[in-house]
N, C-alpha and C positions, 0 to 999 in steps of 0.2 A: 409642688407640681408634680403629678403622678405621670410616668411615662411607661411604655410596654416593656418589661425585662421577660426575657425568656427565663422561666422558672426551673429550667434544667440546667442551662450552662450560664447564666447571669449576664447574657449579651444583650445591649440595649436593641430592641429592634429597629427604631429609628437609624442608630448609628450603622446598622447592617443594610439599611435601605428596605426593609421588608415592611410592606404596607399592611394595613389592616385586612384588606382583602387577599392578599397572599400568605398572610401568617397562619399556621396551622394553630386551630381553636380546639380548646377541649375543656368541659365543665368537670369540676372536681369540688365535691363537697359545697355544691350550691354556687360556685364563683366560676367566671368564666377567665380562663387563661390563654394567653395567645404563645406560641413557640415559633421559633426561627425555622425549624425544619421537622419533618416527621421523626427522625432519628431522636431528635431533644424530647419528643412527645413520648416514644417508646422508653426513653430513659425514665423520664419523669414517671411513668406508669408503673414502672418496677418498685420505685420507692417515693412517692409523691410528698411524704412528710419529711424526708430527708432533704430532697431539693428545695423544698420550700423553707426549710430552716437555712439552707445554705445561702439561699439567694434573698431572704428576708432583711429589709434594712438596706438593701442597696438603693441607690438613688443615681440619677444620670446628671450630668452639666449639661446646661442647655447650649453650651456653646462647642466644646470639643467632643461632647457625648460620651465622656469617659465615664465608666460604671464605678462607683465608689461607695464604700460603707459610709452610712451618715457620719460617723465620728471623723472621718478624713475630710470633710468638706467645711466649706463657710457658707452661710445663709445671708441673702440680703433681702429686704422688703421691697416688692413691686407691685404697685396698686393694691396694699394691704395684705398681701399673700407672700410667704416665704419663698423664695426661688434658692434653690441649694446648688453650689459651684464647686468644682474641684478648688485645689487651693491656688492655682494658677492666676496671677493677678490680671493676665494679659485676657484671660476669658471674661472677667469682669469688665474689662475696658471695651472689650468687642461687644459684649451682651449690650452695653449701654449706648451704643451706636444704633441698634435696631432691635430694642427689646421684644417688640410685638412679633417680628419673625421667628426669633428664637423660643419664644413661648409655644407659638403655633407649630413650630417644627416638633417639639418636644411632646407636645399632645397631639401627634399624628395628623396634623392638618395643613400640610404641605407636601408637594411632591419632591421630597429628597430622596436621591439615589444612592444616598449610603457612602460609606467610605471605599467600598469597592466598585461604585459606579454602576454603570447598566451592564458592563460586559462580563465580569467575573466575581464570584463571591464564595463564601464557605458554605452557604446555605442554598444554593441553587437547585431548583428541582425540577 
């Protein structure tokens, strides 16, 4: 399951509550990237290959939205596709109660306000 991760800071845009419409977009080497803020885009532009190397291989737990390197996760099959979780057994329990919601949230298909809610966050513009 792929979810948007800022290639400069490694934060999940879903966790931050940044919608596709509010994310800063930038094309690099023929690929579209989404950033949590203009500052991260500016950081990325200074050394894109370094940023991409640092954030490649990160994945996001669909329940707690923690960003983890793949080797620090566990995977389970859901509808024939692997879903990757942090190692917390509680996340697996919660996911199994409403897996379609968590899959949709991870794919930017819900109106999730993020961990900072609607009032304050680190990437307010």
